[in-house]
C-alpha positions as CSV (number, residue, x, y, z in Angstrom):
1,M,2.2,41.9,32.6
2,T,-1.0,43.6,34.1
3,A,1.0,45.1,36.9
4,E,3.5,46.6,34.4
5,V,0.7,48.1,32.3
6,T,-1.0,49.5,35.5
7,A,2.3,51.1,36.6
8,Q,2.9,52.6,33.2
9,E,-0.7,54.1,33.2
10,E,-0.1,55.5,36.7
11,T,3.2,57.1,35.6
12,Q,1.6,58.6,32.5
13,Q,-1.3,59.9,34.6
14,R,1.1,61.6,37.1
15,E,3.1,63.1,34.2
16,E,-0.1,64.5,32.6
17,E,-1.2,65.9,36.0
18,K,2.2,67.7,36.3
19,V,1.8,69.2,32.8
20,L,-1.8,70.3,33.7
21,E,-0.5,72.0,36.8
22,V,2.2,73.8,34.9
23,E,-0.1,74.9,32.1
24,E,-2.8,75.9,34.6
25,S,-0.3,78.0,36.5
26,K,0.8,79.7,33.2
27,A,-2.8,80.5,32.4
28,E,-3.5,81.9,35.8
29,T,-0.4,84.1,35.6
30,M,-1.5,85.4,32.2
31,G,-5.0,85.9,33.5
32,K,-3.7,88.0,36.4
33,S,-1.6,90.1,34.2
34,S,-4.6,92.1,33.0
35,S,-7.2,93.7,35.2
36,Y,-10.5,91.8,35.6
37,R,-12.4,95.1,35.9
38,E,-13.6,96.7,32.7
39,E,-11.5,99.5,31.4
40,S,-13.2,102.9,32.0
41,N,-15.4,104.4,29.2
42,F,-15.5,107.8,30.8
43,L,-13.8,110.4,28.6
44,S,-12.1,111.9,31.7
45,D,-10.4,108.6,32.4
46,L,-8.9,108.1,28.9
47,K,-5.3,108.9,28.2
48,E,-4.6,111.7,25.8
49,F,-3.7,109.4,22.8
50,E,-6.9,107.4,23.5
51,R,-9.1,110.5,23.4
52,K,-7.4,111.6,20.2
53,A,-7.9,108.2,18.6
54,L,-11.6,108.2,19.6
55,N,-12.1,111.7,18.1
56,E,-10.4,110.7,14.9
57,L,-12.5,107.5,14.6
58,K,-15.7,109.5,15.2
59,A,-14.7,112.0,12.5
60,K,-14.1,109.3,10.0
61,L,-17.3,107.6,10.9
62,E,-19.3,110.8,10.7
63,E,-17.9,111.6,7.3
64,A,-18.5,108.1,6.0
65,L,-22.1,108.0,7.2
66,L,-23.1,111.5,6.1
67,G,-21.3,110.9,2.8
68,H,-23.2,107.7,2.3
69,N,-20.0,105.7,1.6
70,L,-19.5,103.6,4.8
71,F,-19.6,100.4,2.8
72,D,-18.0,102.0,-0.3
73,E,-15.0,99.9,-1.2
74,K,-14.4,101.4,-4.7
75,T,-10.9,101.7,-6.1
76,E,-9.5,104.8,-7.7
77,E,-10.1,103.3,-11.1
78,S,-13.7,102.5,-10.4
79,K,-14.2,106.1,-9.1
80,K,-12.9,107.5,-12.4
81,M,-15.3,105.2,-14.3
82,N,-18.1,106.4,-12.1
83,E,-17.2,110.0,-12.8
84,V,-17.4,109.3,-16.6
85,T,-20.7,107.6,-16.1
86,E,-22.1,110.5,-14.1
87,E,-21.1,112.9,-17.0
88,D,-22.9,110.6,-19.4
89,N,-25.9,110.6,-17.1
90,K,-25.9,114.4,-17.0
91,K,-25.9,114.7,-20.8
92,E,-28.7,112.2,-21.0
93,E,-30.7,114.2,-18.4
94,E,-30.2,117.3,-20.5
95,V,-31.5,115.6,-23.6
96,K,-34.5,114.3,-21.7
97,K,-35.2,117.7,-20.3
98,Q,-35.1,119.4,-23.7
99,G,-37.6,116.8,-25.0
100,A,-39.8,117.3,-22.0
101,D,-39.8,121.1,-22.5
102,E,-41.5,120.5,-25.8
103,E,-44.2,118.3,-24.1
104,G,-44.4,120.1,-20.7
105,E,-42.3,120.3,-17.6
106,E,-44.4,118.1,-15.3
107,P,-42.9,114.7,-16.0
108,V,-39.3,116.0,-15.4
109,K,-40.4,117.5,-12.0
110,E,-42.0,114.2,-11.0
111,Q,-38.8,112.3,-11.9
112,E,-36.6,114.8,-10.0
113,E,-38.8,114.7,-6.9
114,K,-38.8,110.9,-7.0
115,K,-35.0,110.8,-7.3
116,S,-34.6,113.2,-4.5
117,E,-36.9,111.2,-2.2
118,E,-35.0,108.0,-2.9
119,E,-31.7,109.7,-2.1
120,E,-33.0,111.2,1.1
121,K,-34.3,107.8,2.1
122,S,-31.0,106.1,1.4
123,V,-29.1,108.7,3.4
124,E,-31.5,108.3,6.3
125,V,-30.9,104.5,6.3
126,E,-27.2,105.2,6.5
127,K,-27.6,107.7,9.4
128,D,-29.8,105.2,11.3
129,V,-27.1,102.5,11.4
130,S,-26.8,101.0,14.9
131,L,-24.8,98.3,16.5
132,W,-26.1,96.3,19.5
133,G,-28.9,98.8,19.8
134,V,-26.6,101.8,19.9
135,P,-26.7,104.5,17.1
136,I,-23.2,104.8,15.8
137,L,-23.6,108.2,14.1
138,P,-21.5,110.4,16.5
139,S,-23.6,113.6,15.9
140,K,-26.7,111.8,17.3
141,G,-25.0,112.3,20.7
142,D,-25.9,108.9,22.1
143,E,-23.7,108.2,25.2
144,G,-23.3,104.6,24.1
145,T,-21.6,105.5,20.8
146,D,-18.3,106.2,22.5
147,V,-18.5,103.0,24.5
148,V,-19.0,100.9,21.3
149,L,-16.3,102.7,19.3
150,L,-13.8,102.3,22.2
151,K,-14.3,98.5,21.9
152,F,-13.1,98.5,18.3
153,L,-10.2,100.9,19.2
154,R,-9.0,98.7,22.1
155,A,-9.2,95.6,19.9
156,R,-6.9,97.3,17.5
157,E,-4.5,98.9,20.0
158,F,-6.0,102.4,19.2
159,K,-4.9,102.3,15.6
160,V,-7.7,104.4,14.1
161,S,-7.6,103.1,10.5
162,D,-7.5,99.4,11.7
163,A,-10.4,100.0,14.1
164,F,-12.4,101.8,11.3
165,E,-11.9,98.9,8.9
166,M,-12.9,96.4,11.6
167,L,-16.0,98.3,12.3
168,K,-16.9,98.5,8.6
169,K,-16.4,94.8,8.2
170,T,-18.5,94.0,11.2
171,L,-21.4,96.2,10.0
172,K,-21.2,94.7,6.5
173,W,-21.1,91.1,7.9
174,R,-24.1,91.8,10.2
175,K,-26.0,93.2,7.3
176,E,-25.2,90.4,4.9
177,S,-25.9,87.7,7.5
178,S,-29.0,89.3,9.0
179,I,-27.6,89.1,12.4
180,D,-30.1,91.5,14.0
181,S,-32.8,88.9,13.4
182,V,-30.8,85.9,14.6
183,V,-32.2,86.1,18.2
184,D,-35.6,85.1,17.0
185,E,-34.4,82.0,15.1
186,D,-35.2,78.5,16.4
187,F,-32.3,76.1,16.3
188,G,-34.2,73.2,18.0
189,P,-33.8,71.6,21.5
190,G,-30.4,69.9,20.8
191,L,-28.2,73.1,20.7
192,G,-30.3,74.6,23.4
193,S,-28.6,72.2,25.9
194,A,-25.1,73.3,24.8
195,A,-25.2,76.8,26.4
196,C,-27.2,78.9,28.8
197,M,-27.1,82.4,30.4
198,S,-27.2,82.1,34.2
199,G,-26.6,84.7,36.9
200,V,-23.8,87.4,37.1
201,D,-20.3,87.5,38.3
202,R,-18.8,89.7,41.1
203,E,-18.5,92.6,38.7
204,G,-22.0,92.3,37.4
205,H,-21.1,90.6,34.1
206,P,-23.8,88.2,32.8
207,V,-22.4,84.7,32.8
208,C,-22.7,82.3,29.8
209,Y,-22.1,78.6,30.4
210,N,-21.0,76.6,27.3
211,I,-21.4,72.8,27.8
212,Y,-19.2,71.1,25.2
213,G,-19.9,67.6,26.7
214,V,-23.3,67.5,25.0
215,F,-21.4,67.0,21.7
216,D,-20.2,63.6,22.9
217,N,-23.6,62.5,21.7
218,E,-23.0,61.3,18.2
219,E,-26.4,62.2,16.9
220,L,-26.1,65.9,18.2
221,Y,-22.5,66.0,16.9
222,Q,-23.6,65.1,13.4
223,K,-26.5,67.5,13.5
224,S,-24.2,70.3,14.5
225,F,-21.0,69.6,12.5
226,G,-21.8,66.8,10.0
227,S,-21.6,69.1,7.0
228,E,-20.6,72.7,6.0
229,E,-24.3,73.7,6.0
230,K,-24.7,72.4,9.5
231,R,-21.6,74.1,10.7
232,I,-22.9,77.4,9.3
233,E,-26.1,76.9,11.3
234,F,-24.0,76.1,14.4
235,L,-22.1,79.4,13.9
236,R,-25.5,81.3,13.6
237,W,-26.6,79.6,16.9
238,R,-23.3,80.7,18.5
239,C,-24.0,84.3,17.3
240,Q,-27.5,84.0,18.8
241,M,-26.0,83.2,22.2
242,M,-23.7,86.2,22.0
243,E,-26.6,88.5,20.9
244,K,-28.8,87.3,23.8
245,G,-26.0,88.0,26.2
246,I,-25.4,91.4,24.7
247,Q,-29.0,92.3,25.3
248,K,-28.3,92.1,29.0
249,L,-25.4,94.7,28.8
250,N,-25.5,98.4,29.4
251,F,-23.6,100.4,26.8
252,K,-23.1,103.5,28.9
253,P,-20.0,104.9,30.7
254,G,-19.9,103.0,34.0
255,G,-22.2,100.3,32.7
256,V,-21.4,96.6,32.4
257,T,-20.5,96.2,28.8
258,S,-19.0,92.6,28.6
259,L,-19.9,89.0,29.4
260,L,-18.1,86.2,31.3
261,Q,-17.8,83.0,29.4
262,V,-17.5,79.7,31.2
263,N,-16.5,76.8,28.9
264,D,-17.1,73.3,30.4
265,L,-14.9,70.7,28.6
266,K,-16.1,67.7,30.6
267,N,-16.7,64.8,28.3
268,S,-16.1,67.1,25.3
269,P,-15.0,65.3,22.1
270,G,-11.2,65.7,21.6
271,P,-9.1,67.1,18.8
272,S,-9.4,63.8,16.8
273,K,-12.8,65.1,15.7
274,K,-11.9,67.0,12.5
275,E,-15.3,68.7,12.1
276,L,-15.2,70.1,15.6
277,R,-11.7,71.5,15.1
278,I,-12.9,73.3,12.0
279,A,-16.0,74.7,13.8
280,V,-13.9,75.9,16.8
281,K,-11.5,77.8,14.6
282,Q,-14.5,79.4,12.8
283,V,-16.1,80.4,16.0
284,V,-12.9,81.9,17.4
285,S,-12.4,83.9,14.2
286,L,-16.0,85.0,14.0
287,L,-16.2,86.2,17.6
288,Q,-12.8,87.8,17.7
289,D,-13.5,89.8,14.4
290,N,-17.1,90.8,15.1
291,Y,-17.6,91.0,18.9
292,P,-14.5,93.0,20.1
293,E,-14.0,93.4,23.8
294,L,-17.4,91.9,24.7
295,V,-16.0,89.1,26.9
296,A,-14.3,90.0,30.2
297,K,-12.9,86.5,30.8
298,H,-12.9,83.1,29.2
299,I,-12.9,80.5,32.0
300,F,-12.2,76.9,30.8
301,I,-13.2,74.3,33.4
302,N,-12.8,70.5,33.6
303,V,-9.9,70.9,31.2
304,P,-8.5,67.6,29.9
305,F,-4.9,67.0,28.9
306,W,-5.6,67.4,25.1
307,Y,-6.9,71.0,25.7
308,Y,-3.3,72.3,25.7
309,A,-2.6,70.7,22.3
310,V,-5.7,72.4,20.8
311,S,-4.8,75.7,22.6
312,A,-1.3,75.6,20.9
313,L,-2.9,75.2,17.5
314,L,-5.4,78.1,18.1
315,S,-2.8,80.4,19.6
316,P,-1.6,81.9,16.3
317,F,-5.2,83.0,15.6
318,L,-5.6,84.8,18.9
319,T,-4.5,88.3,19.8
320,Q,-2.4,88.8,23.0
321,R,-5.3,90.8,24.4
322,T,-7.6,87.8,24.0
323,K,-5.1,85.3,25.4
324,R,-4.8,87.4,28.6
325,K,-8.5,86.8,29.3
326,F,-8.1,83.0,29.5
327,V,-8.3,81.2,32.8
328,V,-7.9,77.4,32.9
329,A,-9.1,74.9,35.6
330,R,-8.7,71.1,35.7
331,P,-11.5,69.1,37.3
332,A,-10.2,69.3,40.9
333,K,-10.1,73.1,40.7
334,V,-13.4,74.0,39.2
335,T,-15.2,75.5,42.2
336,E,-12.0,77.0,43.6
337,T,-11.5,78.8,40.2
338,L,-15.1,79.9,39.7
339,I,-15.4,81.3,43.2
340,K,-12.7,83.8,42.4
341,Y,-15.0,85.4,39.8
342,I,-18.6,84.4,40.6
343,P,-20.4,84.6,44.0
344,I,-21.2,81.1,45.4
345,E,-24.9,81.8,45.2
346,E,-24.6,82.5,41.5
347,I,-22.5,79.3,40.7
348,P,-24.7,76.4,39.5
349,V,-24.9,73.5,41.9
350,Q,-23.2,71.1,39.5
351,Y,-20.1,73.3,39.8
352,G,-20.1,73.4,43.6
353,G,-22.3,76.5,44.1
354,F,-25.8,77.2,45.5
355,K,-27.7,78.1,42.3
356,R,-30.3,75.6,41.4
357,E,-32.6,75.6,38.4
358,D,-36.2,76.6,39.2
359,D,-35.3,77.0,42.9
360,T,-38.5,77.3,45.0
361,E,-36.7,77.6,48.4
362,F,-34.1,80.3,47.9
363,C,-34.0,83.4,45.7
364,S,-31.6,86.4,45.3
365,E,-33.6,88.4,47.9
366,D,-33.0,85.9,50.7
367,G,-29.9,87.5,52.0
368,A,-26.1,87.2,51.7
369,V,-24.1,84.0,52.0
370,S,-21.8,83.8,55.0
371,E,-18.2,82.4,54.9
372,L,-15.9,81.0,57.5
373,T,-12.4,79.6,57.5
374,L,-12.0,76.3,59.3
375,K,-8.4,75.8,60.6
376,A,-6.6,72.5,60.2
377,A,-7.5,69.9,62.9
378,S,-10.4,72.0,64.2
379,T,-14.2,71.9,64.5
380,A,-16.7,74.6,63.6
381,T,-20.4,74.7,64.4
382,I,-23.1,76.8,62.5
383,E,-26.1,77.5,64.7
384,I,-29.5,78.3,63.1
385,P,-32.0,79.5,65.7
386,T,-35.7,78.6,65.4
387,L,-37.7,80.2,68.3
388,E,-41.1,80.0,66.7
389,V,-42.8,76.6,66.6
390,G,-44.1,75.1,63.4
391,N,-41.8,76.9,61.0
392,T,-39.5,75.2,58.4
393,L,-35.8,75.9,58.3
394,C,-33.9,75.6,55.0
395,W,-30.1,75.8,54.6
396,D,-27.3,75.4,52.1
397,V,-23.7,74.5,53.1
398,T,-20.6,73.6,51.2
399,V,-16.9,73.2,52.0
400,L,-14.3,73.7,49.3
401,G,-12.7,70.4,48.7
402,W,-14.7,68.8,51.6
403,E,-12.7,65.9,53.1
404,V,-14.3,66.7,56.5
405,S,-16.8,65.0,58.8
406,Y,-20.3,66.6,58.8
407,K,-23.5,66.2,60.8
408,E,-26.8,68.0,61.4
409,E,-28.8,68.1,64.7
410,F,-31.8,69.9,66.2
411,V,-31.1,70.9,69.8
412,P,-34.2,71.9,71.7
413,S,-34.2,75.0,74.1
414,D,-35.8,72.8,76.7
415,E,-33.0,70.9,78.4
416,G,-35.4,68.1,79.2
417,S,-36.1,67.4,75.5
418,Y,-34.0,65.1,73.3
419,T,-31.6,66.2,70.6
420,I,-32.9,65.1,67.2
421,I,-30.4,63.8,64.5
422,V,-31.3,65.5,61.2
423,Q,-28.3,64.1,59.3
424,K,-26.1,61.4,60.7
425,G,-22.4,62.3,60.9
426,K,-20.5,61.1,57.8
427,K,-17.2,61.6,56.1
428,M,-17.6,63.9,53.1
429,G,-15.3,63.1,50.2
430,S,-13.7,65.7,47.9
431,Q,-16.3,65.0,45.1
432,E,-19.3,65.9,47.3
433,G,-21.6,68.7,46.1
434,P,-23.3,71.4,48.2
435,V,-25.7,70.1,50.9
436,R,-29.3,71.4,51.1
437,N,-31.7,70.3,53.8
438,T,-34.8,71.3,55.6
439,F,-36.2,70.8,59.1
440,R,-39.7,71.6,60.6
441,N,-39.5,72.2,64.3
442,N,-42.2,71.3,66.8
443,E,-40.6,73.2,69.6
444,A,-38.2,76.1,70.1
445,G,-34.5,75.4,69.6
446,K,-31.8,75.5,67.1
447,V,-30.3,73.5,64.2
448,V,-26.6,72.9,64.7
449,L,-24.4,72.0,61.7
450,T,-21.0,70.5,62.8
451,I,-18.0,70.4,60.5
452,D,-14.9,68.5,61.8
453,N,-11.7,69.2,59.9
454,T,-9.2,66.4,60.7
455,S,-6.9,67.3,57.8
456,N,-3.7,69.4,58.0
457,K,-5.2,72.1,55.6
458,K,-7.5,74.9,56.4
459,K,-10.9,74.8,54.7
460,R,-13.3,77.5,53.4
461,V,-16.9,77.0,54.3
462,W,-20.0,78.8,52.8
463,Y,-23.5,78.7,54.2
464,R,-26.9,80.4,54.2
465,Y,-30.3,79.7,55.7
466,K,-33.8,81.0,55.8
467,T,-37.0,80.5,57.8
468,I,-40.1,79.6,55.9
469,K,-43.1,80.6,58.1
470,N,-46.0,78.2,58.4
471,T,-49.1,79.8,56.7
472,F,-51.6,77.4,58.3
C-alpha cells in the first residue's frame, strides 16, 4: 500500500514539474516578446502619432489646470444649475453693493479683495499639482512632465481621453488617500520583513524584493489580512514601498524611470487563503491603475504549482502590456533567471548571488566580477596572487547549479615550502550557495581555487577577490 502511494506521489510530482516547465516556457516567451529596455522618452524618438497624442494630452491638461477644473466631474445638468446659481449670486451682490453705497464703499472693497485672494490661492494650488515630484502643468516647462505623461499614454495605448481620465483618477486618489505622506508612516516591524529595496539591475532599475513567505506566519497573516481595515493598511504599506522605490527614479529623458520587482513565493500561503486572494486582487488593481509603466519587469521566483491557478484567475484583470512584463522561475531556476537581469554582485546571497547584508569585506567599488565557462568533463583553476606577506585575501565564488568538486589551496612561491589546504576538496550539490572565504598569508604565493566538472554539461562560474592590506 505504501509503495503504491509513493509511486502515485512521484507520478503526480513529475506531472506537476512538466506543467511548471511548460508554463515557465510560456512566461519566458511572453517576457521576451517585449523589450526589457525602457521605451525612449526623447521627443525625437517618438513616432508621429505618439508626439501628436502627447501634445493633445498636454493641451487638455493645461486647459484643465488653468481653468481650475481638473477634478471637475459635473454633468451638463449640474452646470446649468450652477449658471442659475451664479446669476442669483450676482443679483445678491448688486443688492449688497447698493446697500453698501449708502453706508460707504470700504466693506465691499474688502470683500472683493478677500474673494480675489481666495480665487488666486485656489488657482495657484491647482497650478502646483505634481506627481512623483514632477510638476504636471506643461507650461512650467519641466523636462520630467513629458516623461510622466508618456507613462499614462502608454498604459492606455496612446488614447488621449483614456490617458487623461486615468491621470485625473490617479491624482484624485492620491489627494483623497494622502499618498504623498505615506512614505513617513510607520507600519511596524512585521510588514518591514515582507519587502526591501536592494541594488540595481543591469539597466540601472532599482530592485524591490517582495518576500511572500513571511505571511506563512499566522500571526503576521492575521495582522495584515485579518479584516478589511487591516487589508486597507496593507495596501497603504504596499503604496509606501512603491513610493520609496519611485524616489530612486530619475524622471528625465534618458533617465531610469521604472523599477524591477522580484516576487519570492517560497513558503507563501496558497490560494486557499481567501483574505490573501482578496488582498492580491486589490494590490494588482491599485498598482495597475495608479502606477502606470513604473515596473520594467515582474519576476516571480520559487514559483509553486498553485501559482498558475492564481495567475489564471488574475489574468482578466491584467492588461496585455502588464502580462508581457512577467517572468516566472521555479525553485531550481532562481539564480539562472535572476542573472539574466541582475548582475551577480547585486543578487542577494540567498538567491545565489554575492550581495550580503551589511557586508564589511566587499563593496561596489571593489572591482568587477569575472566569469568563466567550464566545459563538460574538464577542470578549471582560479589563481589569486599574494606577493606581499601578512595581507588577507578574500574571495567569492559560485557555480550555476554546482554539481562539481571544489577545493581551495595556498601554494607558496618557495618550492621548498608546503602547500596549505584552505578548504578540503568536496562534492558541491546543486543546492549549495556561493562560497566566501579568507586567507592570511605568512609568505608569498598564491591561493588556487580548483573546480572539477565531471558532468556532461558545461558550467558557468563567477568569482571575485580582493586583498585587504595589513594596517599593523
